LUMMITI-738960 format. One record per residue (C-alpha): residue number from 1; residue in three letters; x, y, z; chain. Coordinates in nm, 3 decimals. Each point is the difference from the previous one (the first is absolute). Last residue first. Layout:
residues N
NUM/ALA/X/Y/Z/A
...
***
This chain:
residues 99
99/GLY/7.843/11.675/9.987/A
98/GLN/-0.078/-0.083/-0.360/A
97/ILE/0.286/-0.053/-0.227/A
96/TYR/0.253/0.178/-0.226/A
95/LYS/0.049/0.362/0.151/A
94/LEU/-0.039/-0.157/0.364/A
93/LEU/0.282/-0.202/-0.055/A
92/ASP/0.252/0.310/0.079/A
91/ARG/-0.210/0.090/0.323/A
90/ARG/0.010/-0.363/0.082/A
89/SER/0.364/-0.028/-0.028/A
88/ILE/0.065/0.353/0.163/A
87/HIS/-0.250/-0.081/0.297/A
86/LEU/0.170/-0.381/0.009/A
85/ALA/0.322/0.200/0.006/A
84/ASP/-0.057/0.191/0.304/A
83/LEU/-0.143/-0.314/0.181/A
82/ARG/0.358/-0.113/-0.040/A
81/SER/0.178/0.259/0.170/A
80/ASP/-0.239/0.051/0.283/A
79/PRO/0.068/-0.413/0.060/A
78/SER/0.381/0.122/0.004/A
77/GLY/0.310/0.027/-0.243/A
76/GLU/-0.080/-0.232/-0.216/A
75/PHE/-0.156/0.286/-0.250/A
74/ALA/0.317/0.061/-0.215/A
73/ARG/0.043/-0.366/-0.026/A
72/ASP/-0.297/-0.039/-0.256/A
71/GLU/-0.150/-0.330/0.087/A
70/VAL/-0.326/0.135/0.102/A
69/GLU/-0.254/-0.253/-0.151/A
68/ILE/-0.334/0.159/-0.112/A
67/ALA/-0.295/-0.254/-0.077/A
66/VAL/-0.262/-0.024/-0.302/A
65/GLU/-0.353/-0.082/0.001/A
64/ARG/-0.173/-0.196/-0.264/A
63/ALA/-0.099/0.099/-0.361/A
62/TYR/0.221/-0.183/-0.206/A
61/GLY/-0.154/-0.021/-0.351/A
60/ALA/0.327/-0.023/-0.198/A
59/ASP/-0.034/0.377/-0.148/A
58/CYS/-0.073/0.093/0.327/A
57/LEU/0.373/-0.139/0.129/A
56/ALA/0.165/0.134/-0.344/A
55/GLY/-0.146/0.354/0.142/A
54/VAL/0.125/-0.002/0.350/A
53/PHE/0.328/-0.111/-0.160/A
52/ALA/-0.018/0.282/-0.246/A
51/GLY/-0.123/0.251/0.254/A
50/TRP/0.277/-0.110/0.263/A
49/ASN/0.295/0.064/-0.197/A
48/VAL/0.250/-0.133/0.187/A
47/ASP/0.303/0.240/0.024/A
46/GLY/0.006/0.045/0.386/A
45/LEU/-0.146/0.251/0.235/A
44/GLY/-0.365/0.032/-0.062/A
43/PRO/-0.066/-0.346/0.078/A
42/ILE/0.240/-0.129/0.305/A
41/LYS/0.367/-0.098/-0.138/A
40/PRO/0.164/-0.306/0.004/A
39/THR/0.359/-0.011/-0.157/A
38/GLN/0.061/-0.323/-0.142/A
37/TRP/0.264/-0.243/-0.042/A
36/PRO/0.044/-0.351/-0.181/A
35/LYS/-0.308/0.036/-0.184/A
34/PRO/-0.257/-0.248/0.082/A
33/TYR/-0.057/-0.082/-0.319/A
32/PRO/0.148/-0.044/-0.292/A
31/GLU/0.074/0.324/-0.216/A
30/ASP/-0.285/0.095/-0.227/A
29/SER/-0.050/0.303/0.169/A
28/ALA/-0.287/0.101/0.191/A
27/PHE/-0.117/0.403/-0.031/A
26/GLY/-0.200/-0.048/-0.324/A
25/ALA/-0.334/-0.046/0.178/A
24/ASN/-0.048/-0.325/-0.232/A
23/HIS/0.344/-0.114/0.206/A
22/ALA/-0.152/0.062/0.322/A
21/PHE/-0.362/-0.192/-0.093/A
20/SER/0.233/-0.311/-0.104/A
19/LEU/0.157/0.039/0.312/A
18/VAL/-0.303/-0.038/0.150/A
17/GLN/-0.136/-0.299/-0.197/A
16/GLN/0.299/-0.176/0.032/A
15/LEU/-0.007/0.038/0.376/A
14/THR/-0.335/-0.145/-0.011/A
13/TYR/-0.334/0.171/-0.018/A
12/GLU/-0.328/-0.125/0.173/A
11/PRO/0.183/-0.092/0.330/A
10/VAL/-0.052/0.303/0.184/A
9/ILE/0.204/0.003/0.301/A
8/ALA/-0.208/0.076/0.316/A
7/SER/-0.042/0.295/0.242/A
6/VAL/-0.009/0.254/-0.267/A
5/PHE/0.017/0.361/0.140/A
4/GLY/-0.138/0.290/-0.200/A
3/LEU/0.044/0.197/-0.337/A
2/ARG/-0.298/-0.167/-0.242/A
1/MET/-0.040/-0.118/-0.346/A
***
């Protein structure tokens, strides 16, 4: 698995499979999806156990790239702020996947 940019959706994994990975990693609940609200945070600043999630993806045989989406409102101020968010996210995720 590599951390990088992806140019297309990977069709091998359905939404149900991804939700199953999340549930097996221990941070998804049994509540219906989608939740009525969320507070998006970048990797390293939120509550997601990314090590468990990446481990579940690896256990399932996923070996493709992953992408980082910056939806954290703390980083919406400027393009430089969003770039900072990408650097922070990358630094955090590199603990679990190849760069």
